[in-house]
PDBQT receptor file of N, H, CA, C and O in Angstrom, charges set to zero:
ATOM      1  N   MET A   1     161.877 183.126 189.155  1.00  0.00    +0.000 N 
ATOM      2  CA  MET A   1     162.867 182.393 188.315  1.00  0.00    +0.000 C 
ATOM      3  C   MET A   1     163.872 183.398 187.726  1.00  0.00    +0.000 C 
ATOM      4  O   MET A   1     165.080 183.164 187.707  1.00  0.00    +0.000 OA
ATOM      5  N   ILE A   2     163.330 184.511 187.254  1.00  0.00    +0.000 N 
ATOM      6  H   ILE A   2     162.348 184.701 187.269  1.00  0.00    +0.000 HD
ATOM      7  CA  ILE A   2     164.220 185.497 186.713  1.00  0.00    +0.000 C 
ATOM      8  C   ILE A   2     165.137 186.103 187.710  1.00  0.00    +0.000 C 
ATOM      9  O   ILE A   2     166.331 186.265 187.457  1.00  0.00    +0.000 OA
ATOM     10  N   GLU A   3     164.574 186.452 188.884  1.00  0.00    +0.000 N 
ATOM     11  H   GLU A   3     163.604 186.321 189.089  1.00  0.00    +0.000 HD
ATOM     12  CA  GLU A   3     165.391 186.940 190.010  1.00  0.00    +0.000 C 
ATOM     13  C   GLU A   3     166.401 185.896 190.444  1.00  0.00    +0.000 C 
ATOM     14  O   GLU A   3     167.516 186.241 190.836  1.00  0.00    +0.000 OA
ATOM     15  N   GLY A   4     166.040 184.663 190.383  1.00  0.00    +0.000 N 
ATOM     16  H   GLY A   4     165.135 184.383 190.065  1.00  0.00    +0.000 HD
ATOM     17  CA  GLY A   4     166.889 183.588 190.821  1.00  0.00    +0.000 C 
ATOM     18  C   GLY A   4     167.998 183.193 189.849  1.00  0.00    +0.000 C 
ATOM     19  O   GLY A   4     168.822 182.327 190.142  1.00  0.00    +0.000 OA
ATOM     20  N   GLY A   5     168.002 183.850 188.681  1.00  0.00    +0.000 N 
ATOM     21  H   GLY A   5     167.333 184.554 188.443  1.00  0.00    +0.000 HD
ATOM     22  CA  GLY A   5     169.042 183.633 187.715  1.00  0.00    +0.000 C 
ATOM     23  C   GLY A   5     168.871 182.282 186.936  1.00  0.00    +0.000 C 
ATOM     24  O   GLY A   5     169.848 181.720 186.441  1.00  0.00    +0.000 OA
ATOM     25  N   LYS A   6     167.641 181.796 186.845  1.00  0.00    +0.000 N 
ATOM     26  H   LYS A   6     166.847 182.253 187.247  1.00  0.00    +0.000 HD
ATOM     27  CA  LYS A   6     167.420 180.559 186.100  1.00  0.00    +0.000 C 
ATOM     28  C   LYS A   6     167.691 180.791 184.632  1.00  0.00    +0.000 C 
ATOM     29  O   LYS A   6     167.544 181.908 184.136  1.00  0.00    +0.000 OA
ATOM     30  N   PRO A   7     168.097 179.711 183.916  1.00  0.00    +0.000 N 
ATOM     31  CA  PRO A   7     168.389 179.780 182.490  1.00  0.00    +0.000 C 
ATOM     32  C   PRO A   7     167.151 180.243 181.675  1.00  0.00    +0.000 C 
ATOM     33  O   PRO A   7     166.008 179.982 182.052  1.00  0.00    +0.000 OA
ATOM     34  N   CYS A   8     167.409 180.908 180.599  1.00  0.00    +0.000 N 
ATOM     35  H   CYS A   8     168.337 181.120 180.293  1.00  0.00    +0.000 HD
ATOM     36  CA  CYS A   8     166.305 181.401 179.763  1.00  0.00    +0.000 C 
ATOM     37  C   CYS A   8     165.417 180.303 179.251  1.00  0.00    +0.000 C 
ATOM     38  O   CYS A   8     164.205 180.501 179.165  1.00  0.00    +0.000 OA
ATOM     39  N   LEU A   9     165.940 179.190 178.917  1.00  0.00    +0.000 N 
ATOM     40  H   LEU A   9     166.925 179.029 178.987  1.00  0.00    +0.000 HD
ATOM     41  CA  LEU A   9     165.157 178.050 178.418  1.00  0.00    +0.000 C 
ATOM     42  C   LEU A   9     164.183 177.617 179.530  1.00  0.00    +0.000 C 
ATOM     43  O   LEU A   9     163.005 177.407 179.241  1.00  0.00    +0.000 OA
ATOM     44  N   ASP A  10     164.623 177.480 180.768  1.00  0.00    +0.000 N 
ATOM     45  H   ASP A  10     165.580 177.651 181.003  1.00  0.00    +0.000 HD
ATOM     46  CA  ASP A  10     163.752 177.096 181.791  1.00  0.00    +0.000 C 
ATOM     47  C   ASP A  10     162.600 178.119 182.029  1.00  0.00    +0.000 C 
ATOM     48  O   ASP A  10     161.458 177.734 182.283  1.00  0.00    +0.000 OA
ATOM     49  N   ILE A  11     162.930 179.398 181.940  1.00  0.00    +0.000 N 
ATOM     50  H   ILE A  11     163.857 179.711 181.733  1.00  0.00    +0.000 HD
ATOM     51  CA  ILE A  11     161.878 180.446 182.104  1.00  0.00    +0.000 C 
ATOM     52  C   ILE A  11     160.882 180.372 180.910  1.00  0.00    +0.000 C 
ATOM     53  O   ILE A  11     159.669 180.484 181.092  1.00  0.00    +0.000 OA
ATOM     54  N   ALA A  12     161.410 180.188 179.737  1.00  0.00    +0.000 N 
ATOM     55  H   ALA A  12     162.394 180.097 179.589  1.00  0.00    +0.000 HD
ATOM     56  CA  ALA A  12     160.491 180.101 178.559  1.00  0.00    +0.000 C 
ATOM     57  C   ALA A  12     159.578 178.916 178.636  1.00  0.00    +0.000 C 
ATOM     58  O   ALA A  12     158.418 179.005 178.233  1.00  0.00    +0.000 OA
ATOM     59  N   GLN A  13     160.081 177.769 179.159  1.00  0.00    +0.000 N 
ATOM     60  H   GLN A  13     161.023 177.697 179.486  1.00  0.00    +0.000 HD
ATOM     61  CA  GLN A  13     159.215 176.572 179.341  1.00  0.00    +0.000 C 
ATOM     62  C   GLN A  13     158.175 176.785 180.369  1.00  0.00    +0.000 C 
ATOM     63  O   GLN A  13     157.054 176.302 180.209  1.00  0.00    +0.000 OA
ATOM     64  N   GLN A  14     158.487 177.497 181.442  1.00  0.00    +0.000 N 
ATOM     65  H   GLN A  14     159.397 177.890 181.572  1.00  0.00    +0.000 HD
ATOM     66  CA  GLN A  14     157.516 177.770 182.483  1.00  0.00    +0.000 C 
ATOM     67  C   GLN A  14     156.462 178.746 181.964  1.00  0.00    +0.000 C 
ATOM     68  O   GLN A  14     155.266 178.593 182.212  1.00  0.00    +0.000 OA
ATOM     69  N   LEU A  15     156.931 179.726 181.254  1.00  0.00    +0.000 N 
ATOM     70  H   LEU A  15     157.902 179.850 181.052  1.00  0.00    +0.000 HD
ATOM     71  CA  LEU A  15     155.959 180.713 180.705  1.00  0.00    +0.000 C 
ATOM     72  C   LEU A  15     154.996 179.992 179.740  1.00  0.00    +0.000 C 
ATOM     73  O   LEU A  15     153.800 180.283 179.749  1.00  0.00    +0.000 OA
ATOM     74  N   SER A  16     155.475 179.097 178.943  1.00  0.00    +0.000 N 
ATOM     75  H   SER A  16     156.447 178.861 178.936  1.00  0.00    +0.000 HD
ATOM     76  CA  SER A  16     154.693 178.373 177.991  1.00  0.00    +0.000 C 
ATOM     77  C   SER A  16     153.670 177.526 178.765  1.00  0.00    +0.000 C 
ATOM     78  O   SER A  16     152.503 177.456 178.382  1.00  0.00    +0.000 OA
ATOM     79  N   ALA A  17     154.111 176.892 179.841  1.00  0.00    +0.000 N 
ATOM     80  H   ALA A  17     155.060 176.949 180.152  1.00  0.00    +0.000 HD
ATOM     81  CA  ALA A  17     153.206 176.080 180.613  1.00  0.00    +0.000 C 
ATOM     82  C   ALA A  17     152.094 176.896 181.251  1.00  0.00    +0.000 C 
ATOM     83  O   ALA A  17     150.942 176.467 181.300  1.00  0.00    +0.000 OA
ATOM     84  N   VAL A  18     152.469 178.127 181.758  1.00  0.00    +0.000 N 
ATOM     85  H   VAL A  18     153.405 178.476 181.718  1.00  0.00    +0.000 HD
ATOM     86  CA  VAL A  18     151.475 178.975 182.368  1.00  0.00    +0.000 C 
ATOM     87  C   VAL A  18     150.448 179.459 181.345  1.00  0.00    +0.000 C 
ATOM     88  O   VAL A  18     149.252 179.526 181.630  1.00  0.00    +0.000 OA
ATOM     89  N   GLU A  19     150.925 179.786 180.180  1.00  0.00    +0.000 N 
ATOM     90  H   GLU A  19     151.896 179.732 179.949  1.00  0.00    +0.000 HD
ATOM     91  CA  GLU A  19     150.117 180.244 179.120  1.00  0.00    +0.000 C 
ATOM     92  C   GLU A  19     149.044 179.148 178.729  1.00  0.00    +0.000 C 
ATOM     93  O   GLU A  19     147.858 179.447 178.595  1.00  0.00    +0.000 OA
ATOM     94  N   LYS A  20     149.500 177.933 178.562  1.00  0.00    +0.000 N 
ATOM     95  H   LYS A  20     150.464 177.690 178.671  1.00  0.00    +0.000 HD
ATOM     96  CA  LYS A  20     148.661 176.800 178.197  1.00  0.00    +0.000 C 
ATOM     97  C   LYS A  20     147.624 176.606 179.335  1.00  0.00    +0.000 C 
ATOM     98  O   LYS A  20     146.447 176.384 179.052  1.00  0.00    +0.000 OA
ATOM     99  N   ALA A  21     148.034 176.685 180.569  1.00  0.00    +0.000 N 
ATOM    100  H   ALA A  21     148.990 176.866 180.799  1.00  0.00    +0.000 HD
ATOM    101  CA  ALA A  21     147.113 176.489 181.683  1.00  0.00    +0.000 C 
ATOM    102  C   ALA A  21     146.021 177.575 181.708  1.00  0.00    +0.000 C 
ATOM    103  O   ALA A  21     144.873 177.268 182.032  1.00  0.00    +0.000 OA
ATOM    104  N   ILE A  22     146.334 178.780 181.389  1.00  0.00    +0.000 N 
ATOM    105  H   ILE A  22     147.266 179.029 181.126  1.00  0.00    +0.000 HD
ATOM    106  CA  ILE A  22     145.407 179.862 181.328  1.00  0.00    +0.000 C 
ATOM    107  C   ILE A  22     144.419 179.618 180.159  1.00  0.00    +0.000 C 
ATOM    108  O   ILE A  22     143.212 179.798 180.323  1.00  0.00    +0.000 OA
ATOM    109  N   ILE A  23     144.933 179.211 178.994  1.00  0.00    +0.000 N 
ATOM    110  H   ILE A  23     145.913 179.065 178.861  1.00  0.00    +0.000 HD
ATOM    111  CA  ILE A  23     144.073 178.939 177.851  1.00  0.00    +0.000 C 
ATOM    112  C   ILE A  23     143.091 177.805 178.195  1.00  0.00    +0.000 C 
ATOM    113  O   ILE A  23     141.902 177.901 177.893  1.00  0.00    +0.000 OA
ATOM    114  N   ASN A  24     143.581 176.758 178.814  1.00  0.00    +0.000 N 
ATOM    115  H   ASN A  24     144.547 176.680 179.060  1.00  0.00    +0.000 HD
ATOM    116  CA  ASN A  24     142.758 175.641 179.228  1.00  0.00    +0.000 C 
ATOM    117  C   ASN A  24     141.663 176.035 180.253  1.00  0.00    +0.000 C 
ATOM    118  O   ASN A  24     140.519 175.582 180.198  1.00  0.00    +0.000 OA
ATOM    119  N   ALA A  25     142.083 176.885 181.163  1.00  0.00    +0.000 N 
ATOM    120  H   ALA A  25     143.012 177.252 181.207  1.00  0.00    +0.000 HD
ATOM    121  CA  ALA A  25     141.090 177.362 182.163  1.00  0.00    +0.000 C 
ATOM    122  C   ALA A  25     139.984 178.186 181.533  1.00  0.00    +0.000 C 
ATOM    123  O   ALA A  25     138.814 178.098 181.905  1.00  0.00    +0.000 OA
ATOM    124  N   LYS A  26     140.392 178.979 180.578  1.00  0.00    +0.000 N 
ATOM    125  H   LYS A  26     141.342 179.051 180.276  1.00  0.00    +0.000 HD
ATOM    126  CA  LYS A  26     139.373 179.804 179.820  1.00  0.00    +0.000 C 
ATOM    127  C   LYS A  26     138.470 178.916 179.066  1.00  0.00    +0.000 C 
ATOM    128  O   LYS A  26     137.251 179.091 179.096  1.00  0.00    +0.000 OA
ATOM    129  N   ARG A  27     139.026 177.964 178.388  1.00  0.00    +0.000 N 
ATOM    130  H   ARG A  27     140.016 177.822 178.363  1.00  0.00    +0.000 HD
ATOM    131  CA  ARG A  27     138.157 176.978 177.594  1.00  0.00    +0.000 C 
ATOM    132  C   ARG A  27     137.204 176.224 178.497  1.00  0.00    +0.000 C 
ATOM    133  O   ARG A  27     136.036 176.029 178.161  1.00  0.00    +0.000 OA
ATOM    134  N   THR A  28     137.715 175.795 179.658  1.00  0.00    +0.000 N 
ATOM    135  H   THR A  28     138.664 175.953 179.931  1.00  0.00    +0.000 HD
ATOM    136  CA  THR A  28     136.868 175.075 180.582  1.00  0.00    +0.000 C 
ATOM    137  C   THR A  28     135.745 175.917 181.088  1.00  0.00    +0.000 C 
ATOM    138  O   THR A  28     134.608 175.453 181.175  1.00  0.00    +0.000 OA
ATOM    139  N   LEU A  29     136.040 177.166 181.428  1.00  0.00    +0.000 N 
ATOM    140  H   LEU A  29     136.964 177.543 181.357  1.00  0.00    +0.000 HD
ATOM    141  CA  LEU A  29     135.039 178.085 181.915  1.00  0.00    +0.000 C 
ATOM    142  C   LEU A  29     133.935 178.295 180.824  1.00  0.00    +0.000 C 
ATOM    143  O   LEU A  29     132.746 178.216 181.131  1.00  0.00    +0.000 OA
ATOM    144  N   ILE A  30     134.324 178.547 179.619  1.00  0.00    +0.000 N 
ATOM    145  H   ILE A  30     135.290 178.611 179.370  1.00  0.00    +0.000 HD
ATOM    146  CA  ILE A  30     133.334 178.796 178.541  1.00  0.00    +0.000 C 
ATOM    147  C   ILE A  30     132.505 177.548 178.282  1.00  0.00    +0.000 C 
ATOM    148  O   ILE A  30     131.284 177.638 178.154  1.00  0.00    +0.000 OA
ATOM    149  N   GLN A  31     133.134 176.402 178.204  1.00  0.00    +0.000 N 
ATOM    150  H   GLN A  31     134.126 176.329 178.308  1.00  0.00    +0.000 HD
ATOM    151  CA  GLN A  31     132.389 175.155 177.956  1.00  0.00    +0.000 C 
ATOM    152  C   GLN A  31     131.479 174.866 179.102  1.00  0.00    +0.000 C 
ATOM    153  O   GLN A  31     130.336 174.473 178.868  1.00  0.00    +0.000 OA
ATOM    154  N   ASP A  32     131.916 175.036 180.362  1.00  0.00    +0.000 N 
ATOM    155  H   ASP A  32     132.844 175.355 180.552  1.00  0.00    +0.000 HD
ATOM    156  CA  ASP A  32     131.033 174.801 181.491  1.00  0.00    +0.000 C 
ATOM    157  C   ASP A  32     129.800 175.726 181.432  1.00  0.00    +0.000 C 
ATOM    158  O   ASP A  32     128.675 175.305 181.701  1.00  0.00    +0.000 OA
ATOM    159  N   HIS A  33     130.041 176.958 181.084  1.00  0.00    +0.000 N 
ATOM    160  H   HIS A  33     130.955 177.300 180.865  1.00  0.00    +0.000 HD
ATOM    161  CA  HIS A  33     128.906 177.921 180.971  1.00  0.00    +0.000 C 
ATOM    162  C   HIS A  33     127.921 177.413 179.892  1.00  0.00    +0.000 C 
ATOM    163  O   HIS A  33     126.711 177.360 180.114  1.00  0.00    +0.000 OA
ATOM    164  N   LEU A  34     128.472 177.043 178.728  1.00  0.00    +0.000 N 
ATOM    165  H   LEU A  34     129.455 177.086 178.548  1.00  0.00    +0.000 HD
ATOM    166  CA  LEU A  34     127.629 176.607 177.656  1.00  0.00    +0.000 C 
ATOM    167  C   LEU A  34     126.835 175.362 178.018  1.00  0.00    +0.000 C 
ATOM    168  O   LEU A  34     125.634 175.294 177.757  1.00  0.00    +0.000 OA
ATOM    169  N   TYR A  35     127.505 174.365 178.625  1.00  0.00    +0.000 N 
ATOM    170  H   TYR A  35     128.480 174.420 178.837  1.00  0.00    +0.000 HD
ATOM    171  CA  TYR A  35     126.857 173.134 178.877  1.00  0.00    +0.000 C 
ATOM    172  C   TYR A  35     125.865 173.166 180.039  1.00  0.00    +0.000 C 
ATOM    173  O   TYR A  35     124.918 172.381 180.081  1.00  0.00    +0.000 OA
ATOM    174  N   HIS A  36     126.090 174.069 180.969  1.00  0.00    +0.000 N 
ATOM    175  H   HIS A  36     126.859 174.707 180.935  1.00  0.00    +0.000 HD
ATOM    176  CA  HIS A  36     125.166 174.119 182.139  1.00  0.00    +0.000 C 
ATOM    177  C   HIS A  36     124.221 175.286 182.095  1.00  0.00    +0.000 C 
ATOM    178  O   HIS A  36     123.007 175.089 182.146  1.00  0.00    +0.000 OA
ATOM    179  N   CYS A  37     124.719 176.474 182.004  1.00  0.00    +0.000 N 
ATOM    180  H   CYS A  37     125.706 176.634 181.962  1.00  0.00    +0.000 HD
ATOM    181  CA  CYS A  37     123.913 177.683 182.054  1.00  0.00    +0.000 C 
ATOM    182  C   CYS A  37     123.029 177.829 180.803  1.00  0.00    +0.000 C 
ATOM    183  O   CYS A  37     121.834 178.110 180.893  1.00  0.00    +0.000 OA
ATOM    184  N   LEU A  38     123.635 177.635 179.681  1.00  0.00    +0.000 N 
ATOM    185  H   LEU A  38     124.605 177.407 179.608  1.00  0.00    +0.000 HD
ATOM    186  CA  LEU A  38     122.896 177.802 178.401  1.00  0.00    +0.000 C 
ATOM    187  C   LEU A  38     121.826 176.714 178.331  1.00  0.00    +0.000 C 
ATOM    188  O   LEU A  38     120.692 177.010 177.954  1.00  0.00    +0.000 OA
ATOM    189  N   GLU A  39     122.140 175.487 178.673  1.00  0.00    +0.000 N 
ATOM    190  H   GLU A  39     123.061 175.247 178.980  1.00  0.00    +0.000 HD
ATOM    191  CA  GLU A  39     121.176 174.371 178.625  1.00  0.00    +0.000 C 
ATOM    192  C   GLU A  39     120.018 174.657 179.531  1.00  0.00    +0.000 C 
ATOM    193  O   GLU A  39     118.880 174.321 179.203  1.00  0.00    +0.000 OA
ATOM    194  N   GLU A  40     120.283 175.292 180.704  1.00  0.00    +0.000 N 
ATOM    195  H   GLU A  40     121.208 175.565 180.970  1.00  0.00    +0.000 HD
ATOM    196  CA  GLU A  40     119.231 175.603 181.664  1.00  0.00    +0.000 C 
ATOM    197  C   GLU A  40     118.277 176.650 181.098  1.00  0.00    +0.000 C 
ATOM    198  O   GLU A  40     117.065 176.568 181.298  1.00  0.00    +0.000 OA
ATOM    199  N   ILE A  41     118.814 177.606 180.411  1.00  0.00    +0.000 N 
ATOM    200  H   ILE A  41     119.798 177.672 180.249  1.00  0.00    +0.000 HD
ATOM    201  CA  ILE A  41     118.039 178.673 179.797  1.00  0.00    +0.000 C 
ATOM    202  C   ILE A  41     117.207 178.162 178.646  1.00  0.00    +0.000 C 
ATOM    203  O   ILE A  41     115.997 178.377 178.573  1.00  0.00    +0.000 OA
ATOM    204  N   VAL A  42     117.921 177.452 177.713  1.00  0.00    +0.000 N 
ATOM    205  H   VAL A  42     118.904 177.278 177.773  1.00  0.00    +0.000 HD
ATOM    206  CA  VAL A  42     117.218 176.953 176.483  1.00  0.00    +0.000 C 
ATOM    207  C   VAL A  42     116.246 175.876 176.813  1.00  0.00    +0.000 C 
ATOM    208  O   VAL A  42     115.143 175.858 176.267  1.00  0.00    +0.000 OA
ATOM    209  N   GLY A  43     116.610 174.966 177.694  1.00  0.00    +0.000 N 
ATOM    210  H   GLY A  43     117.506 174.981 178.137  1.00  0.00    +0.000 HD
ATOM    211  CA  GLY A  43     115.695 173.898 178.039  1.00  0.00    +0.000 C 
ATOM    212  C   GLY A  43     115.631 172.801 176.914  1.00  0.00    +0.000 C 
ATOM    213  O   GLY A  43     116.521 172.678 176.072  1.00  0.00    +0.000 OA
ATOM    214  N   ALA A  44     114.589 172.071 176.965  1.00  0.00    +0.000 N 
ATOM    215  H   ALA A  44     113.867 172.171 177.649  1.00  0.00    +0.000 HD
ATOM    216  CA  ALA A  44     114.404 170.983 175.996  1.00  0.00    +0.000 C 
ATOM    217  C   ALA A  44     113.894 171.592 174.679  1.00  0.00    +0.000 C 
ATOM    218  O   ALA A  44     112.897 172.314 174.664  1.00  0.00    +0.000 OA
ATOM    219  N   LEU A  45     114.584 171.292 173.590  1.00  0.00    +0.000 N 
ATOM    220  H   LEU A  45     115.394 170.706 173.602  1.00  0.00    +0.000 HD
ATOM    221  CA  LEU A  45     114.140 171.780 172.306  1.00  0.00    +0.000 C 
ATOM    222  C   LEU A  45     113.981 170.555 171.370  1.00  0.00    +0.000 C 
ATOM    223  O   LEU A  45     114.638 169.533 171.572  1.00  0.00    +0.000 OA
ATOM    224  N   PRO A  46     113.143 170.660 170.392  1.00  0.00    +0.000 N 
ATOM    225  CA  PRO A  46     113.048 169.644 169.365  1.00  0.00    +0.000 C 
ATOM    226  C   PRO A  46     114.370 169.480 168.636  1.00  0.00    +0.000 C 
ATOM    227  O   PRO A  46     115.129 170.440 168.504  1.00  0.00    +0.000 OA
ATOM    228  N   ARG A  47     114.644 168.316 168.178  1.00  0.00    +0.000 N 
ATOM    229  H   ARG A  47     114.027 167.535 168.284  1.00  0.00    +0.000 HD
ATOM    230  CA  ARG A  47     115.947 168.058 167.559  1.00  0.00    +0.000 C 
ATOM    231  C   ARG A  47     116.271 168.992 166.390  1.00  0.00    +0.000 C 
ATOM    232  O   ARG A  47     117.439 169.338 166.213  1.00  0.00    +0.000 OA
ATOM    233  N   ASP A  48     115.347 169.391 165.632  1.00  0.00    +0.000 N 
ATOM    234  H   ASP A  48     114.398 169.110 165.777  1.00  0.00    +0.000 HD
ATOM    235  CA  ASP A  48     115.603 170.301 164.480  1.00  0.00    +0.000 C 
ATOM    236  C   ASP A  48     115.972 171.682 164.919  1.00  0.00    +0.000 C 
ATOM    237  O   ASP A  48     116.643 172.401 164.180  1.00  0.00    +0.000 OA
ATOM    238  N   ARG A  49     115.541 172.096 166.143  1.00  0.00    +0.000 N 
ATOM    239  H   ARG A  49     114.996 171.511 166.744  1.00  0.00    +0.000 HD
ATOM    240  CA  ARG A  49     115.876 173.430 166.674  1.00  0.00    +0.000 C 
ATOM    241  C   ARG A  49     117.129 173.391 167.536  1.00  0.00    +0.000 C 
ATOM    242  O   ARG A  49     117.639 174.453 167.891  1.00  0.00    +0.000 OA
ATOM    243  N   ARG A  50     117.647 172.234 167.887  1.00  0.00    +0.000 N 
ATOM    244  H   ARG A  50     117.233 171.370 167.598  1.00  0.00    +0.000 HD
ATOM    245  CA  ARG A  50     118.807 172.073 168.725  1.00  0.00    +0.000 C 
ATOM    246  C   ARG A  50     120.081 172.183 167.895  1.00  0.00    +0.000 C 
ATOM    247  O   ARG A  50     121.155 172.407 168.453  1.00  0.00    +0.000 OA
ATOM    248  N   GLN A  51     119.990 172.035 166.606  1.00  0.00    +0.000 N 
ATOM    249  H   GLN A  51     119.117 171.853 166.152  1.00  0.00    +0.000 HD
ATOM    250  CA  GLN A  51     121.217 171.981 165.775  1.00  0.00    +0.000 C 
ATOM    251  C   GLN A  51     122.060 173.187 165.977  1.00  0.00    +0.000 C 
ATOM    252  O   GLN A  51     123.270 173.038 166.147  1.00  0.00    +0.000 OA
ATOM    253  N   SER A  52     121.508 174.402 165.972  1.00  0.00    +0.000 N 
ATOM    254  H   SER A  52     120.525 174.523 165.834  1.00  0.00    +0.000 HD
ATOM    255  CA  SER A  52     122.319 175.586 166.085  1.00  0.00    +0.000 C 
ATOM    256  C   SER A  52     122.996 175.692 167.459  1.00  0.00    +0.000 C 
ATOM    257  O   SER A  52     124.122 176.180 167.556  1.00  0.00    +0.000 OA
ATOM    258  N   ILE A  53     122.333 175.248 168.494  1.00  0.00    +0.000 N 
ATOM    259  H   ILE A  53     121.418 174.852 168.415  1.00  0.00    +0.000 HD
ATOM    260  CA  ILE A  53     122.907 175.238 169.849  1.00  0.00    +0.000 C 
ATOM    261  C   ILE A  53     124.071 174.285 169.858  1.00  0.00    +0.000 C 
ATOM    262  O   ILE A  53     125.154 174.637 170.326  1.00  0.00    +0.000 OA
ATOM    263  N   ASP A  54     123.870 173.052 169.337  1.00  0.00    +0.000 N 
ATOM    264  H   ASP A  54     122.991 172.766 168.957  1.00  0.00    +0.000 HD
ATOM    265  CA  ASP A  54     124.953 172.054 169.320  1.00  0.00    +0.000 C 
ATOM    266  C   ASP A  54     126.144 172.519 168.463  1.00  0.00    +0.000 C 
ATOM    267  O   ASP A  54     127.290 172.260 168.829  1.00  0.00    +0.000 OA
ATOM    268  N   GLU A  55     125.904 173.185 167.356  1.00  0.00    +0.000 N 
ATOM    269  H   GLU A  55     124.972 173.395 167.059  1.00  0.00    +0.000 HD
ATOM    270  CA  GLU A  55     126.958 173.665 166.536  1.00  0.00    +0.000 C 
ATOM    271  C   GLU A  55     127.736 174.766 167.265  1.00  0.00    +0.000 C 
ATOM    272  O   GLU A  55     128.963 174.818 167.180  1.00  0.00    +0.000 OA
ATOM    273  N   PHE A  56     127.030 175.638 167.973  1.00  0.00    +0.000 N 
ATOM    274  H   PHE A  56     126.034 175.596 168.041  1.00  0.00    +0.000 HD
ATOM    275  CA  PHE A  56     127.635 176.676 168.783  1.00  0.00    +0.000 C 
ATOM    276  C   PHE A  56     128.590 176.053 169.795  1.00  0.00    +0.000 C 
ATOM    277  O   PHE A  56     129.734 176.488 169.925  1.00  0.00    +0.000 OA
ATOM    278  N   LYS A  57     128.118 175.030 170.515  1.00  0.00    +0.000 N 
ATOM    279  H   LYS A  57     127.188 174.677 170.410  1.00  0.00    +0.000 HD
ATOM    280  CA  LYS A  57     128.932 174.403 171.525  1.00  0.00    +0.000 C 
ATOM    281  C   LYS A  57     130.197 173.801 170.903  1.00  0.00    +0.000 C 
ATOM    282  O   LYS A  57     131.275 173.894 171.491  1.00  0.00    +0.000 OA
ATOM    283  N   THR A  58     130.075 173.175 169.700  1.00  0.00    +0.000 N 
ATOM    284  H   THR A  58     129.200 173.100 169.223  1.00  0.00    +0.000 HD
ATOM    285  CA  THR A  58     131.212 172.606 169.053  1.00  0.00    +0.000 C 
ATOM    286  C   THR A  58     132.228 173.718 168.652  1.00  0.00    +0.000 C 
ATOM    287  O   THR A  58     133.429 173.568 168.876  1.00  0.00    +0.000 OA
ATOM    288  N   ILE A  59     131.752 174.782 168.085  1.00  0.00    +0.000 N 
ATOM    289  H   ILE A  59     130.777 174.904 167.904  1.00  0.00    +0.000 HD
ATOM    290  CA  ILE A  59     132.611 175.887 167.709  1.00  0.00    +0.000 C 
ATOM    291  C   ILE A  59     133.298 176.481 168.906  1.00  0.00    +0.000 C 
ATOM    292  O   ILE A  59     134.462 176.869 168.804  1.00  0.00    +0.000 OA
ATOM    293  N   ALA A  60     132.636 176.571 170.032  1.00  0.00    +0.000 N 
ATOM    294  H   ALA A  60     131.690 176.256 170.115  1.00  0.00    +0.000 HD
ATOM    295  CA  ALA A  60     133.206 177.149 171.239  1.00  0.00    +0.000 C 
ATOM    296  C   ALA A  60     134.412 176.319 171.735  1.00  0.00    +0.000 C 
ATOM    297  O   ALA A  60     135.265 176.856 172.442  1.00  0.00    +0.000 OA
ATOM    298  N   LYS A  61     134.494 175.075 171.393  1.00  0.00    +0.000 N 
ATOM    299  H   LYS A  61     133.801 174.639 170.819  1.00  0.00    +0.000 HD
ATOM    300  CA  LYS A  61     135.655 174.282 171.783  1.00  0.00    +0.000 C 
ATOM    301  C   LYS A  61     136.927 174.796 171.163  1.00  0.00    +0.000 C 
ATOM    302  O   LYS A  61     138.014 174.511 171.666  1.00  0.00    +0.000 OA
ATOM    303  N   TYR A  62     136.826 175.548 170.081  1.00  0.00    +0.000 N 
ATOM    304  H   TYR A  62     135.943 175.780 169.672  1.00  0.00    +0.000 HD
ATOM    305  CA  TYR A  62     138.013 176.056 169.414  1.00  0.00    +0.000 C 
ATOM    306  C   TYR A  62     138.440 177.433 169.900  1.00  0.00    +0.000 C 
ATOM    307  O   TYR A  62     139.424 177.985 169.409  1.00  0.00    +0.000 OA
ATOM    308  N   LEU A  63     137.694 178.008 170.882  1.00  0.00    +0.000 N 
ATOM    309  H   LEU A  63     136.895 177.560 171.281  1.00  0.00    +0.000 HD
ATOM    310  CA  LEU A  63     138.091 179.316 171.420  1.00  0.00    +0.000 C 
ATOM    311  C   LEU A  63     139.245 179.219 172.328  1.00  0.00    +0.000 C 
ATOM    312  O   LEU A  63     139.698 180.232 172.861  1.00  0.00    +0.000 OA
TER     313      LEU A  63
C-alpha cells in the first residue's frame, strides 16, 4: 500500500485491522491451550479445587 501511494488514512486503517487480527489470534491460541491442554492435564477436579483454574481461564480472556 505504501509503495502504491495509498492515502495515509487507508494505510492506518489496514494496520489497525492487522493489529486487531494478531491480537485475536493470540487470544484464541491462549484460550485454546487453556481449554484443551490444561483441562487434559488437570483432569476432573472437585468443584472447590476447580475455582482457581476457572478464575485463571477468565483472567486469560483479558490477555
